[in-house]
PDB file of N, CA, C and O in Angstrom:
ATOM      1  N   UNK A   1      -6.433  15.991  14.327  1.00  0.00           N
ATOM      2  CA  UNK A   1      -6.457  16.629  12.704  1.00  0.00           C
ATOM      3  C   UNK A   1      -4.696  17.060  13.200  1.00  0.00           C
ATOM      4  O   UNK A   1      -3.577  16.619  12.936  1.00  0.00           O
ATOM      5  N   UNK A   2      -5.447  18.505  14.306  1.00  0.00           N
ATOM      6  CA  UNK A   2      -4.199  20.057  14.233  1.00  0.00           C
ATOM      7  C   UNK A   2      -2.849  19.364  14.032  1.00  0.00           C
ATOM      8  O   UNK A   2      -2.052  19.651  13.140  1.00  0.00           O
ATOM      9  N   UNK A   3      -2.729  18.670  14.716  1.00  0.00           N
ATOM     10  CA  UNK A   3      -0.820  17.873  14.962  1.00  0.00           C
ATOM     11  C   UNK A   3      -0.618  17.641  14.259  1.00  0.00           C
ATOM     12  O   UNK A   3       0.521  17.809  13.823  1.00  0.00           O
ATOM     13  N   UNK A   4      -1.807  16.931  13.431  1.00  0.00           N
ATOM     14  CA  UNK A   4      -0.529  16.348  11.872  1.00  0.00           C
ATOM     15  C   UNK A   4      -0.432  17.378  10.759  1.00  0.00           C
ATOM     16  O   UNK A   4       0.126  17.368   9.662  1.00  0.00           O
ATOM     17  N   UNK A   5      -1.365  18.513  11.594  1.00  0.00           N
ATOM     18  CA  UNK A   5      -1.443  19.398  10.351  1.00  0.00           C
ATOM     19  C   UNK A   5      -0.298  20.596  10.762  1.00  0.00           C
ATOM     20  O   UNK A   5       0.263  21.402  10.019  1.00  0.00           O
ATOM     21  N   UNK A   6      -0.148  20.364  12.506  1.00  0.00           N
ATOM     22  CA  UNK A   6       1.000  21.703  12.054  1.00  0.00           C
ATOM     23  C   UNK A   6       2.867  19.820  11.923  1.00  0.00           C
ATOM     24  O   UNK A   6       4.088  19.783  11.775  1.00  0.00           O
ATOM     25  N   UNK A   7       2.079  19.141  12.055  1.00  0.00           N
ATOM     26  CA  UNK A   7       3.245  18.389  11.566  1.00  0.00           C
ATOM     27  C   UNK A   7       4.172  18.318  10.264  1.00  0.00           C
ATOM     28  O   UNK A   7       5.363  18.166   9.990  1.00  0.00           O
ATOM     29  N   UNK A   8       2.477  18.591   9.371  1.00  0.00           N
ATOM     30  CA  UNK A   8       3.352  19.110   7.888  1.00  0.00           C
ATOM     31  C   UNK A   8       3.871  20.125   7.523  1.00  0.00           C
ATOM     32  O   UNK A   8       4.729  20.183   6.643  1.00  0.00           O
ATOM     33  N   UNK A   9       3.185  21.561   8.481  1.00  0.00           N
ATOM     34  CA  UNK A   9       2.672  22.166   8.172  1.00  0.00           C
ATOM     35  C   UNK A   9       3.584  23.776   8.429  1.00  0.00           C
ATOM     36  O   UNK A   9       3.819  24.751   7.716  1.00  0.00           O
ATOM     37  N   UNK A  10       3.954  23.310  10.095  1.00  0.00           N
ATOM     38  CA  UNK A  10       4.016  23.690  10.415  1.00  0.00           C
ATOM     39  C   UNK A  10       3.448  25.636  11.129  1.00  0.00           C
ATOM     40  O   UNK A  10       2.422  26.118  10.650  1.00  0.00           O
ATOM     41  N   UNK A  11       3.918  26.115  11.757  1.00  0.00           N
ATOM     42  CA  UNK A  11       2.771  27.468  11.964  1.00  0.00           C
ATOM     43  C   UNK A  11       2.419  28.180  10.654  1.00  0.00           C
ATOM     44  O   UNK A  11       1.409  28.818  10.356  1.00  0.00           O
ATOM     45  N   UNK A  12       3.270  27.962  10.113  1.00  0.00           N
ATOM     46  CA  UNK A  12       3.523  29.156   8.816  1.00  0.00           C
ATOM     47  C   UNK A  12       1.524  28.578   7.798  1.00  0.00           C
ATOM     48  O   UNK A  12       0.506  29.042   7.285  1.00  0.00           O
ATOM     49  N   UNK A  13       2.214  27.360   8.139  1.00  0.00           N
ATOM     50  CA  UNK A  13       1.419  26.661   7.526  1.00  0.00           C
ATOM     51  C   UNK A  13      -0.169  25.966   8.302  1.00  0.00           C
ATOM     52  O   UNK A  13      -1.034  25.396   7.637  1.00  0.00           O
ATOM     53  N   UNK A  14      -0.220  26.122   9.341  1.00  0.00           N
ATOM     54  CA  UNK A  14      -1.000  25.735  10.034  1.00  0.00           C
ATOM     55  C   UNK A  14      -2.228  27.888   9.799  1.00  0.00           C
ATOM     56  O   UNK A  14      -3.364  27.531   9.489  1.00  0.00           O
ATOM     57  N   UNK A  15      -2.209  29.113   9.852  1.00  0.00           N
ATOM     58  CA  UNK A  15      -2.258  29.798   9.720  1.00  0.00           C
ATOM     59  C   UNK A  15      -3.080  30.049   7.793  1.00  0.00           C
ATOM     60  O   UNK A  15      -4.149  30.607   7.545  1.00  0.00           O
ATOM     61  N   UNK A  16      -2.161  29.450   6.841  1.00  0.00           N
ATOM     62  CA  UNK A  16      -1.916  29.527   5.319  1.00  0.00           C
ATOM     63  C   UNK A  16      -3.200  28.625   5.448  1.00  0.00           C
ATOM     64  O   UNK A  16      -3.978  28.956   4.553  1.00  0.00           O
ATOM     65  N   UNK A  17      -3.850  27.351   6.419  1.00  0.00           N
ATOM     66  CA  UNK A  17      -5.084  26.781   5.590  1.00  0.00           C
ATOM     67  C   UNK A  17      -5.662  26.760   6.369  1.00  0.00           C
ATOM     68  O   UNK A  17      -6.122  25.618   6.353  1.00  0.00           O
ATOM     69  N   UNK A  18      -6.248  27.513   7.598  1.00  0.00           N
ATOM     70  CA  UNK A  18      -6.759  28.512   8.284  1.00  0.00           C
ATOM     71  C   UNK A  18      -7.466  29.302   7.496  1.00  0.00           C
ATOM     72  O   UNK A  18      -8.666  29.197   7.750  1.00  0.00           O
ATOM     73  N   UNK A  19      -7.144  30.330   6.328  1.00  0.00           N
ATOM     74  CA  UNK A  19      -7.296  31.186   5.739  1.00  0.00           C
ATOM     75  C   UNK A  19      -8.702  30.642   5.216  1.00  0.00           C
ATOM     76  O   UNK A  19      -9.718  31.240   4.862  1.00  0.00           O
ATOM     77  N   UNK A  20      -8.440  29.524   5.282  1.00  0.00           N
ATOM     78  CA  UNK A  20     -10.302  28.942   4.154  1.00  0.00           C
ATOM     79  C   UNK A  20     -10.237  29.667   2.889  1.00  0.00           C
ATOM     80  O   UNK A  20      -9.589  30.674   2.601  1.00  0.00           O
ATOM     81  N   UNK A  21     -11.162  28.848   2.079  1.00  0.00           N
ATOM     82  CA  UNK A  21     -11.675  28.874   0.894  1.00  0.00           C
ATOM     83  C   UNK A  21     -11.345  30.285   0.210  1.00  0.00           C
ATOM     84  O   UNK A  21     -11.602  31.068   1.124  1.00  0.00           O
ATOM     85  N   UNK A  22     -10.906  31.075  -0.919  1.00  0.00           N
ATOM     86  CA  UNK A  22     -10.919  32.308  -1.925  1.00  0.00           C
ATOM     87  C   UNK A  22     -10.551  31.227  -3.634  1.00  0.00           C
ATOM     88  O   UNK A  22     -10.214  30.085  -3.947  1.00  0.00           O
ATOM     89  N   UNK A  23     -10.909  32.562  -4.295  1.00  0.00           N
ATOM     90  CA  UNK A  23     -11.018  32.025  -5.832  1.00  0.00           C
ATOM     91  C   UNK A  23      -9.487  32.401  -6.269  1.00  0.00           C
ATOM     92  O   UNK A  23      -8.976  33.521  -6.268  1.00  0.00           O
ATOM     93  N   UNK A  24      -8.934  31.232  -6.620  1.00  0.00           N
ATOM     94  CA  UNK A  24      -7.500  31.377  -7.269  1.00  0.00           C
ATOM     95  C   UNK A  24      -7.963  31.949  -8.913  1.00  0.00           C
ATOM     96  O   UNK A  24      -9.070  31.893  -9.449  1.00  0.00           O
ATOM     97  N   UNK A  25      -6.274  32.666  -9.602  1.00  0.00           N
ATOM     98  CA  UNK A  25      -6.463  32.289 -10.574  1.00  0.00           C
ATOM     99  C   UNK A  25      -7.204  31.000 -11.573  1.00  0.00           C
ATOM    100  O   UNK A  25      -6.903  29.839 -11.296  1.00  0.00           O
ATOM    101  N   UNK A  26      -8.181  31.278 -12.741  1.00  0.00           N
ATOM    102  CA  UNK A  26      -8.320  29.923 -13.376  1.00  0.00           C
ATOM    103  C   UNK A  26      -7.242  28.829 -13.952  1.00  0.00           C
ATOM    104  O   UNK A  26      -7.431  27.653 -14.261  1.00  0.00           O
ATOM    105  N   UNK A  27      -5.842  29.757 -13.999  1.00  0.00           N
ATOM    106  CA  UNK A  27      -4.384  28.576 -14.366  1.00  0.00           C
ATOM    107  C   UNK A  27      -4.478  28.546 -13.087  1.00  0.00           C
ATOM    108  O   UNK A  27      -4.702  27.429 -12.620  1.00  0.00           O
ATOM    109  N   UNK A  28      -4.359  29.606 -12.185  1.00  0.00           N
ATOM    110  CA  UNK A  28      -3.888  27.965 -10.619  1.00  0.00           C
ATOM    111  C   UNK A  28      -5.027  26.923 -10.645  1.00  0.00           C
ATOM    112  O   UNK A  28      -4.504  25.850 -10.344  1.00  0.00           O
ATOM    113  N   UNK A  29      -6.404  26.743 -10.879  1.00  0.00           N
ATOM    114  CA  UNK A  29      -7.159  25.331 -10.933  1.00  0.00           C
ATOM    115  C   UNK A  29      -6.774  24.828 -11.907  1.00  0.00           C
ATOM    116  O   UNK A  29      -6.661  23.606 -12.005  1.00  0.00           O
ATOM    117  N   UNK A  30      -6.517  25.562 -12.743  1.00  0.00           N
ATOM    118  CA  UNK A  30      -6.064  24.305 -14.091  1.00  0.00           C
ATOM    119  C   UNK A  30      -4.656  23.314 -14.337  1.00  0.00           C
ATOM    120  O   UNK A  30      -4.249  22.322 -14.941  1.00  0.00           O
ATOM    121  N   UNK A  31      -4.287  24.320 -13.444  1.00  0.00           N
ATOM    122  CA  UNK A  31      -2.685  23.519 -12.470  1.00  0.00           C
ATOM    123  C   UNK A  31      -2.866  22.460 -11.832  1.00  0.00           C
ATOM    124  O   UNK A  31      -2.040  21.563 -11.668  1.00  0.00           O
ATOM    125  N   UNK A  32      -4.256  22.522 -11.328  1.00  0.00           N
ATOM    126  CA  UNK A  32      -4.200  21.629 -10.420  1.00  0.00           C
ATOM    127  C   UNK A  32      -5.585  20.328 -10.749  1.00  0.00           C
ATOM    128  O   UNK A  32      -5.709  19.240 -10.187  1.00  0.00           O
ATOM    129  N   UNK A  33      -6.386  20.877 -11.733  1.00  0.00           N
ATOM    130  CA  UNK A  33      -6.752  19.558 -12.617  1.00  0.00           C
ATOM    131  C   UNK A  33      -6.405  19.167 -13.857  1.00  0.00           C
ATOM    132  O   UNK A  33      -7.029  18.377 -14.565  1.00  0.00           O
ATOM    133  N   UNK A  34      -5.388  19.735 -14.116  1.00  0.00           N
ATOM    134  CA  UNK A  34      -4.181  19.162 -15.166  1.00  0.00           C
ATOM    135  C   UNK A  34      -3.004  17.620 -14.556  1.00  0.00           C
ATOM    136  O   UNK A  34      -2.333  16.683 -14.988  1.00  0.00           O
ATOM    137  N   UNK A  35      -3.530  18.444 -13.026  1.00  0.00           N
ATOM    138  CA  UNK A  35      -2.294  16.819 -11.917  1.00  0.00           C
ATOM    139  C   UNK A  35      -3.363  15.493 -12.047  1.00  0.00           C
ATOM    140  O   UNK A  35      -3.080  14.305 -12.206  1.00  0.00           O
ATOM    141  N   UNK A  36      -4.205  15.904 -11.966  1.00  0.00           N
ATOM    142  CA  UNK A  36      -5.167  14.521 -11.802  1.00  0.00           C
ATOM    143  C   UNK A  36      -5.434  14.028 -13.181  1.00  0.00           C
ATOM    144  O   UNK A  36      -5.361  12.818 -13.399  1.00  0.00           O
ATOM    145  N   UNK A  37      -5.731  14.853 -14.113  1.00  0.00           N
ATOM    146  CA  UNK A  37      -5.744  14.384 -15.940  1.00  0.00           C
ATOM    147  C   UNK A  37      -4.842  14.089 -16.285  1.00  0.00           C
ATOM    148  O   UNK A  37      -4.732  13.465 -17.340  1.00  0.00           O
ATOM    149  N   UNK A  38      -3.760  14.444 -15.479  1.00  0.00           N
ATOM    150  CA  UNK A  38      -2.509  13.642 -16.186  1.00  0.00           C
ATOM    151  C   UNK A  38      -1.798  12.182 -15.717  1.00  0.00           C
ATOM    152  O   UNK A  38      -0.974  11.477 -16.299  1.00  0.00           O
ATOM    153  N   UNK A  39      -2.406  12.049 -14.543  1.00  0.00           N
ATOM    154  CA  UNK A  39      -2.763  10.660 -13.793  1.00  0.00           C
ATOM    155  C   UNK A  39      -3.351   9.463 -14.394  1.00  0.00           C
ATOM    156  O   UNK A  39      -3.006   8.321 -14.089  1.00  0.00           O
ATOM    157  N   UNK A  40      -4.564   9.860 -15.559  1.00  0.00           N
ATOM    158  CA  UNK A  40      -4.767   9.286 -15.201  1.00  0.00           C
ATOM    159  C   UNK A  40      -6.926   9.224 -15.546  1.00  0.00           C
ATOM    160  O   UNK A  40      -7.676   8.444 -16.133  1.00  0.00           O
ATOM    161  N   UNK A  41      -7.127  10.724 -14.651  1.00  0.00           N
ATOM    162  CA  UNK A  41      -8.411  10.619 -14.112  1.00  0.00           C
ATOM    163  C   UNK A  41      -9.297  11.369 -14.921  1.00  0.00           C
ATOM    164  O   UNK A  41      -9.080  12.520 -15.301  1.00  0.00           O
ATOM    165  N   UNK A  42     -10.424  10.608 -15.207  1.00  0.00           N
ATOM    166  CA  UNK A  42     -11.092  11.658 -15.988  1.00  0.00           C
ATOM    167  C   UNK A  42     -12.117  12.382 -15.599  1.00  0.00           C
ATOM    168  O   UNK A  42     -13.045  12.063 -14.854  1.00  0.00           O
ATOM    169  N   UNK A  43     -11.827  13.731 -16.336  1.00  0.00           N
ATOM    170  CA  UNK A  43     -11.828  15.590 -15.759  1.00  0.00           C
ATOM    171  C   UNK A  43     -13.997  14.714 -15.322  1.00  0.00           C
ATOM    172  O   UNK A  43     -14.147  14.490 -14.121  1.00  0.00           O
ATOM    173  N   UNK A  44     -14.828  14.484 -15.911  1.00  0.00           N
ATOM    174  CA  UNK A  44     -15.734  13.849 -14.750  1.00  0.00           C
ATOM    175  C   UNK A  44     -16.043  13.403 -13.895  1.00  0.00           C
ATOM    176  O   UNK A  44     -17.141  12.867 -13.746  1.00  0.00           O
ATOM    177  N   UNK A  45     -15.164  13.487 -13.067  1.00  0.00           N
ATOM    178  CA  UNK A  45     -14.231  13.080 -11.617  1.00  0.00           C
ATOM    179  C   UNK A  45     -14.005  13.596 -11.176  1.00  0.00           C
ATOM    180  O   UNK A  45     -14.018  13.564  -9.946  1.00  0.00           O
ATOM    181  N   UNK A  46     -13.434  14.907 -12.245  1.00  0.00           N
ATOM    182  CA  UNK A  46     -12.791  15.757 -11.007  1.00  0.00           C
ATOM    183  C   UNK A  46     -14.162  17.154 -10.896  1.00  0.00           C
ATOM    184  O   UNK A  46     -14.902  17.475 -11.826  1.00  0.00           O
ATOM    185  N   UNK A  47     -14.154  17.922  -9.119  1.00  0.00           N
ATOM    186  CA  UNK A  47     -14.825  18.340  -8.912  1.00  0.00           C
ATOM    187  C   UNK A  47     -14.188  19.532  -8.428  1.00  0.00           C
ATOM    188  O   UNK A  47     -13.218  19.464  -7.672  1.00  0.00           O
ATOM    189  N   UNK A  48     -14.566  20.375  -8.731  1.00  0.00           N
ATOM    190  CA  UNK A  48     -13.431  21.845  -8.133  1.00  0.00           C
ATOM    191  C   UNK A  48     -14.867  22.757  -7.864  1.00  0.00           C
ATOM    192  O   UNK A  48     -15.925  22.815  -8.491  1.00  0.00           O
ATOM    193  N   UNK A  49     -14.346  23.480  -6.544  1.00  0.00           N
ATOM    194  CA  UNK A  49     -15.189  24.601  -5.837  1.00  0.00           C
ATOM    195  C   UNK A  49     -14.023  25.201  -5.478  1.00  0.00           C
ATOM    196  O   UNK A  49     -13.014  24.504  -5.592  1.00  0.00           O
ATOM    197  N   UNK A  50     -13.869  26.542  -4.992  1.00  0.00           N
ATOM    198  CA  UNK A  50     -12.701  27.570  -4.980  1.00  0.00           C
ATOM    199  C   UNK A  50     -11.847  27.433  -4.958  1.00  0.00           C
ATOM    200  O   UNK A  50     -11.640  27.567  -6.165  1.00  0.00           O
ATOM    201  N   UNK A  51     -10.249  27.087  -4.266  1.00  0.00           N
ATOM    202  CA  UNK A  51      -9.289  27.028  -4.415  1.00  0.00           C
ATOM    203  C   UNK A  51      -9.503  24.857  -4.093  1.00  0.00           C
ATOM    204  O   UNK A  51      -8.557  24.089  -3.918  1.00  0.00           O
ATOM    205  N   UNK A  52     -10.479  24.603  -4.112  1.00  0.00           N
ATOM    206  CA  UNK A  52     -10.264  23.573  -3.608  1.00  0.00           C
ATOM    207  C   UNK A  52     -10.353  21.810  -4.477  1.00  0.00           C
ATOM    208  O   UNK A  52     -10.664  20.913  -3.693  1.00  0.00           O
ATOM    209  N   UNK A  53     -10.149  21.445  -5.687  1.00  0.00           N
ATOM    210  CA  UNK A  53     -10.195  20.232  -6.554  1.00  0.00           C
ATOM    211  C   UNK A  53     -10.240  18.677  -5.606  1.00  0.00           C
ATOM    212  O   UNK A  53      -9.498  18.044  -4.856  1.00  0.00           O
ATOM    213  N   UNK A  54     -11.361  18.591  -6.087  1.00  0.00           N
ATOM    214  CA  UNK A  54     -11.468  16.989  -5.571  1.00  0.00           C
ATOM    215  C   UNK A  54     -11.780  16.016  -6.055  1.00  0.00           C
ATOM    216  O   UNK A  54     -13.009  15.992  -6.133  1.00  0.00           O
ATOM    217  N   UNK A  55     -11.159  14.804  -6.604  1.00  0.00           N
ATOM    218  CA  UNK A  55     -11.654  13.405  -6.460  1.00  0.00           C
ATOM    219  C   UNK A  55     -11.371  12.335  -5.407  1.00  0.00           C
ATOM    220  O   UNK A  55     -10.455  11.813  -4.772  1.00  0.00           O
ATOM    221  N   UNK A  56     -12.353  12.320  -5.545  1.00  0.00           N
ATOM    222  CA  UNK A  56     -13.438  10.935  -4.522  1.00  0.00           C
ATOM    223  C   UNK A  56     -12.772  11.448  -2.994  1.00  0.00           C
ATOM    224  O   UNK A  56     -13.232  12.430  -2.413  1.00  0.00           O
ATOM    225  N   UNK A  57     -11.806  10.759  -2.529  1.00  0.00           N
ATOM    226  CA  UNK A  57     -11.060  10.461  -1.132  1.00  0.00           C
ATOM    227  C   UNK A  57     -10.059  11.865  -1.127  1.00  0.00           C
ATOM    228  O   UNK A  57      -9.539  12.493  -0.205  1.00  0.00           O
ATOM    229  N   UNK A  58     -10.055  11.996  -2.267  1.00  0.00           N
ATOM    230  CA  UNK A  58      -8.352  13.192  -2.324  1.00  0.00           C
ATOM    231  C   UNK A  58      -8.897  14.642  -2.579  1.00  0.00           C
ATOM    232  O   UNK A  58      -9.947  14.764  -3.209  1.00  0.00           O
ATOM    233  N   UNK A  59      -8.488  15.315  -2.296  1.00  0.00           N
ATOM    234  CA  UNK A  59      -8.844  16.853  -1.682  1.00  0.00           C
ATOM    235  C   UNK A  59      -7.193  17.383  -2.239  1.00  0.00           C
ATOM    236  O   UNK A  59      -6.175  16.979  -1.677  1.00  0.00           O
ATOM    237  N   UNK A  60      -7.166  18.551  -3.687  1.00  0.00           N
ATOM    238  CA  UNK A  60      -5.755  19.305  -2.814  1.00  0.00           C
ATOM    239  C   UNK A  60      -6.417  20.396  -2.736  1.00  0.00           C
ATOM    240  O   UNK A  60      -7.466  20.783  -3.251  1.00  0.00           O
ATOM    241  N   UNK A  61      -5.587  20.900  -1.943  1.00  0.00           N
ATOM    242  CA  UNK A  61      -6.042  22.928  -1.849  1.00  0.00           C
ATOM    243  C   UNK A  61      -5.309  23.856  -2.197  1.00  0.00           C
ATOM    244  O   UNK A  61      -4.138  23.639  -1.885  1.00  0.00           O
ATOM    245  N   UNK A  62      -5.503  24.958  -2.792  1.00  0.00           N
ATOM    246  CA  UNK A  62      -3.999  25.996  -3.051  1.00  0.00           C
ATOM    247  C   UNK A  62      -4.651  26.739  -2.148  1.00  0.00           C
ATOM    248  O   UNK A  62      -5.837  27.055  -2.043  1.00  0.00           O
ATOM    249  N   UNK A  63      -3.256  27.076  -1.218  1.00  0.00           N
ATOM    250  CA  UNK A  63      -3.094  28.724  -0.555  1.00  0.00           C
ATOM    251  C   UNK A  63      -2.808  30.082  -1.398  1.00  0.00           C
ATOM    252  O   UNK A  63      -2.676  30.006  -2.620  1.00  0.00           O
ATOM    253  N   UNK A  64      -2.733  31.093  -0.848  1.00  0.00           N
ATOM    254  CA  UNK A  64      -2.352  32.329  -1.642  1.00  0.00           C
ATOM    255  C   UNK A  64      -1.234  32.437  -1.687  1.00  0.00           C
ATOM    256  O   UNK A  64      -0.766  33.396  -2.301  1.00  0.00           O
ATOM    257  N   UNK A  65      -0.310  31.412  -1.000  1.00  0.00           N
ATOM    258  CA  UNK A  65       1.213  31.287  -1.176  1.00  0.00           C
ATOM    259  C   UNK A  65       1.388  30.733  -2.281  1.00  0.00           C
ATOM    260  O   UNK A  65       2.566  30.752  -2.638  1.00  0.00           O
ATOM    261  N   UNK A  66       0.474  30.097  -3.180  1.00  0.00           N
ATOM    262  CA  UNK A  66       0.248  28.938  -4.526  1.00  0.00           C
ATOM    263  C   UNK A  66       1.415  28.386  -3.556  1.00  0.00           C
ATOM    264  O   UNK A  66       2.494  28.970  -3.457  1.00  0.00           O
ATOM    265  N   UNK A  67       1.075  27.124  -2.802  1.00  0.00           N
ATOM    266  CA  UNK A  67       1.497  26.100  -2.080  1.00  0.00           C
ATOM    267  C   UNK A  67       0.233  25.307  -2.065  1.00  0.00           C
ATOM    268  O   UNK A  67      -0.858  25.738  -1.692  1.00  0.00           O
ATOM    269  N   UNK A  68       0.544  23.832  -2.609  1.00  0.00           N
ATOM    270  CA  UNK A  68      -0.861  22.943  -2.786  1.00  0.00           C
ATOM    271  C   UNK A  68      -0.950  22.111  -1.531  1.00  0.00           C
ATOM    272  O   UNK A  68       0.053  22.269  -0.835  1.00  0.00           O
ATOM    273  N   UNK A  69      -1.796  21.310  -1.045  1.00  0.00           N
ATOM    274  CA  UNK A  69      -1.811  20.650  -0.053  1.00  0.00           C
ATOM    275  C   UNK A  69      -3.309  19.308  -0.301  1.00  0.00           C
ATOM    276  O   UNK A  69      -4.406  19.329  -0.858  1.00  0.00           O
ATOM    277  N   UNK A  70      -2.763  18.623   0.229  1.00  0.00           N
ATOM    278  CA  UNK A  70      -3.146  16.962  -0.287  1.00  0.00           C
ATOM    279  C   UNK A  70      -3.950  16.691   0.943  1.00  0.00           C
ATOM    280  O   UNK A  70      -3.180  16.834   1.893  1.00  0.00           O
ATOM    281  N   UNK A  71      -4.950  16.419   1.299  1.00  0.00           N
ATOM    282  CA  UNK A  71      -6.362  16.563   2.008  1.00  0.00           C
ATOM    283  C   UNK A  71      -6.877  14.854   1.731  1.00  0.00           C
ATOM    284  O   UNK A  71      -7.037  14.563   0.546  1.00  0.00           O
ATOM    285  N   UNK A  72      -7.062  14.051   2.482  1.00  0.00           N
ATOM    286  CA  UNK A  72      -7.873  12.900   2.014  1.00  0.00           C
ATOM    287  C   UNK A  72      -8.903  12.904   3.220  1.00  0.00           C
ATOM    288  O   UNK A  72      -8.431  13.498   4.190  1.00  0.00           O
ATOM    289  N   UNK A  73      -9.855  12.533   3.376  1.00  0.00           N
ATOM    290  CA  UNK A  73     -11.549  12.473   3.720  1.00  0.00           C
ATOM    291  C   UNK A  73     -10.502  10.938   4.361  1.00  0.00           C
ATOM    292  O   UNK A  73      -9.651  10.198   3.869  1.00  0.00           O
ATOM    293  N   UNK A  74     -11.308  11.096   5.911  1.00  0.00           N
ATOM    294  CA  UNK A  74     -10.835  10.096   6.712  1.00  0.00           C
ATOM    295  C   UNK A  74     -12.662  10.172   7.345  1.00  0.00           C
ATOM    296  O   UNK A  74     -13.071  10.706   8.376  1.00  0.00           O
ATOM    297  N   UNK A  75     -13.449   9.425   6.271  1.00  0.00           N
ATOM    298  CA  UNK A  75     -14.937   9.863   8.112  1.00  0.00           C
ATOM    299  C   UNK A  75     -15.552  10.689   7.242  1.00  0.00           C
ATOM    300  O   UNK A  75     -15.572  10.626   6.012  1.00  0.00           O
ATOM    301  N   UNK A  76     -16.125  11.582   8.075  1.00  0.00           N
ATOM    302  CA  UNK A  76     -16.457  12.717   7.686  1.00  0.00           C
ATOM    303  C   UNK A  76     -15.422  14.155   8.076  1.00  0.00           C
ATOM    304  O   UNK A  76     -15.855  15.286   8.294  1.00  0.00           O
ATOM    305  N   UNK A  77     -13.847  13.692   8.087  1.00  0.00           N
ATOM    306  CA  UNK A  77     -13.060  14.779   7.940  1.00  0.00           C
ATOM    307  C   UNK A  77     -12.860  15.299   6.608  1.00  0.00           C
ATOM    308  O   UNK A  77     -13.743  15.012   5.799  1.00  0.00           O
ATOM    309  N   UNK A  78     -11.487  16.295   6.033  1.00  0.00           N
ATOM    310  CA  UNK A  78     -11.080  15.904   5.500  1.00  0.00           C
ATOM    311  C   UNK A  78      -9.379  15.898   6.502  1.00  0.00           C
ATOM    312  O   UNK A  78      -9.384  16.900   7.216  1.00  0.00           O
ATOM    313  N   UNK A  79      -8.555  15.385   6.623  1.00  0.00           N
ATOM    314  CA  UNK A  79      -6.923  15.475   6.876  1.00  0.00           C
ATOM    315  C   UNK A  79      -5.868  15.827   5.726  1.00  0.00           C
ATOM    316  O   UNK A  79      -5.664  15.506   4.556  1.00  0.00           O
ATOM    317  N   UNK A  80      -5.277  16.713   6.754  1.00  0.00           N
ATOM    318  CA  UNK A  80      -3.777  16.819   5.851  1.00  0.00           C
ATOM    319  C   UNK A  80      -3.055  15.544   5.758  1.00  0.00           C
ATOM    320  O   UNK A  80      -2.953  14.965   6.840  1.00  0.00           O
ATOM    321  N   UNK A  81      -2.510  14.936   4.714  1.00  0.00           N
ATOM    322  CA  UNK A  81      -1.843  14.227   4.804  1.00  0.00           C
ATOM    323  C   UNK A  81      -0.706  13.982   4.457  1.00  0.00           C
ATOM    324  O   UNK A  81      -0.422  12.838   4.100  1.00  0.00           O
ATOM    325  N   UNK A  82       0.241  14.995   4.472  1.00  0.00           N
ATOM    326  CA  UNK A  82       1.416  15.746   3.853  1.00  0.00           C
ATOM    327  C   UNK A  82       2.079  16.822   4.213  1.00  0.00           C
ATOM    328  O   UNK A  82       1.772  17.419   5.245  1.00  0.00           O
ATOM    329  N   UNK A  83       3.052  17.213   3.443  1.00  0.00           N
ATOM    330  CA  UNK A  83       3.788  18.419   3.249  1.00  0.00           C
ATOM    331  C   UNK A  83       3.535  19.275   2.050  1.00  0.00           C
ATOM    332  O   UNK A  83       3.460  18.639   0.999  1.00  0.00           O
ATOM    333  N   UNK A  84       3.408  20.380   1.976  1.00  0.00           N
ATOM    334  CA  UNK A  84       3.076  21.464   0.623  1.00  0.00           C
ATOM    335  C   UNK A  84       3.741  20.795  -0.540  1.00  0.00           C
ATOM    336  O   UNK A  84       4.427  19.786  -0.703  1.00  0.00           O
ATOM    337  N   UNK A  85       3.165  21.962  -1.436  1.00  0.00           N
ATOM    338  CA  UNK A  85       4.309  21.507  -2.000  1.00  0.00           C
ATOM    339  C   UNK A  85       3.822  22.625  -3.380  1.00  0.00           C
ATOM    340  O   UNK A  85       2.663  22.944  -3.641  1.00  0.00           O
ATOM    341  N   UNK A  86       4.832  22.986  -3.978  1.00  0.00           N
ATOM    342  CA  UNK A  86       4.466  24.273  -5.632  1.00  0.00           C
ATOM    343  C   UNK A  86       4.024  23.927  -6.308  1.00  0.00           C
ATOM    344  O   UNK A  86       3.365  24.726  -6.974  1.00  0.00           O
ATOM    345  N   UNK A  87       4.001  22.148  -6.800  1.00  0.00           N
ATOM    346  CA  UNK A  87       3.189  21.827  -7.676  1.00  0.00           C
ATOM    347  C   UNK A  87       2.737  20.312  -7.571  1.00  0.00           C
ATOM    348  O   UNK A  87       3.229  19.240  -7.219  1.00  0.00           O
ATOM    349  N   UNK A  88       1.027  20.999  -8.272  1.00  0.00           N
ATOM    350  CA  UNK A  88       0.158  19.893  -7.711  1.00  0.00           C
ATOM    351  C   UNK A  88       0.864  18.496  -7.687  1.00  0.00           C
ATOM    352  O   UNK A  88       1.208  18.108  -6.571  1.00  0.00           O
ATOM    353  N   UNK A  89       1.077  17.848  -8.541  1.00  0.00           N
ATOM    354  CA  UNK A  89       1.614  17.216  -9.535  1.00  0.00           C
ATOM    355  C   UNK A  89       1.785  16.043  -8.234  1.00  0.00           C
ATOM    356  O   UNK A  89       1.067  15.097  -7.910  1.00  0.00           O
ATOM    357  N   UNK A  90       3.233  16.638  -7.595  1.00  0.00           N
ATOM    358  CA  UNK A  90       4.157  16.238  -6.499  1.00  0.00           C
ATOM    359  C   UNK A  90       2.896  14.974  -5.338  1.00  0.00           C
ATOM    360  O   UNK A  90       3.006  13.920  -4.712  1.00  0.00           O
ATOM    361  N   UNK A  91       1.472  16.333  -5.768  1.00  0.00           N
ATOM    362  CA  UNK A  91       0.739  15.287  -4.450  1.00  0.00           C
ATOM    363  C   UNK A  91      -0.264  14.681  -5.111  1.00  0.00           C
ATOM    364  O   UNK A  91      -1.274  14.548  -4.420  1.00  0.00           O
ATOM    365  N   UNK A  92      -0.346  14.210  -6.363  1.00  0.00           N
ATOM    366  CA  UNK A  92      -1.618  13.616  -6.939  1.00  0.00           C
ATOM    367  C   UNK A  92      -0.905  12.154  -7.201  1.00  0.00           C
ATOM    368  O   UNK A  92       0.188  11.958  -7.732  1.00  0.00           O
ATOM    369  N   UNK A  93      -1.725  11.296  -6.740  1.00  0.00           N
ATOM    370  CA  UNK A  93      -0.932   9.703  -6.835  1.00  0.00           C
ATOM    371  C   UNK A  93      -0.794   9.361  -5.121  1.00  0.00           C
ATOM    372  O   UNK A  93      -0.782  10.089  -4.128  1.00  0.00           O
ATOM    373  N   UNK A  94      -0.679   7.592  -5.364  1.00  0.00           N
ATOM    374  CA  UNK A  94      -0.633   6.694  -3.901  1.00  0.00           C
ATOM    375  C   UNK A  94      -1.142   7.063  -3.261  1.00  0.00           C
ATOM    376  O   UNK A  94      -1.214   6.537  -2.150  1.00  0.00           O
TER     377      UNK A  94
END
């Protein structure tokens, strides 16, 4: 998991994602939720906790620098699956 994190995020991303949970501004979270609802996901399926938005086995996390990260549940862990984006819409789907 750490190797995938390094591959997608590099050293700066590893330190950002290691920062853990924090409370972004509501407008930031709203953008993440909107990415899912614009993709056809019902809001009742969207769970928000701190800087993480989860729908099923997909989770978007936003870091303090404004980048969004897509994680997917693999068994009991969450793995980073692609490079970050400043637009959460880029990470929803597929």
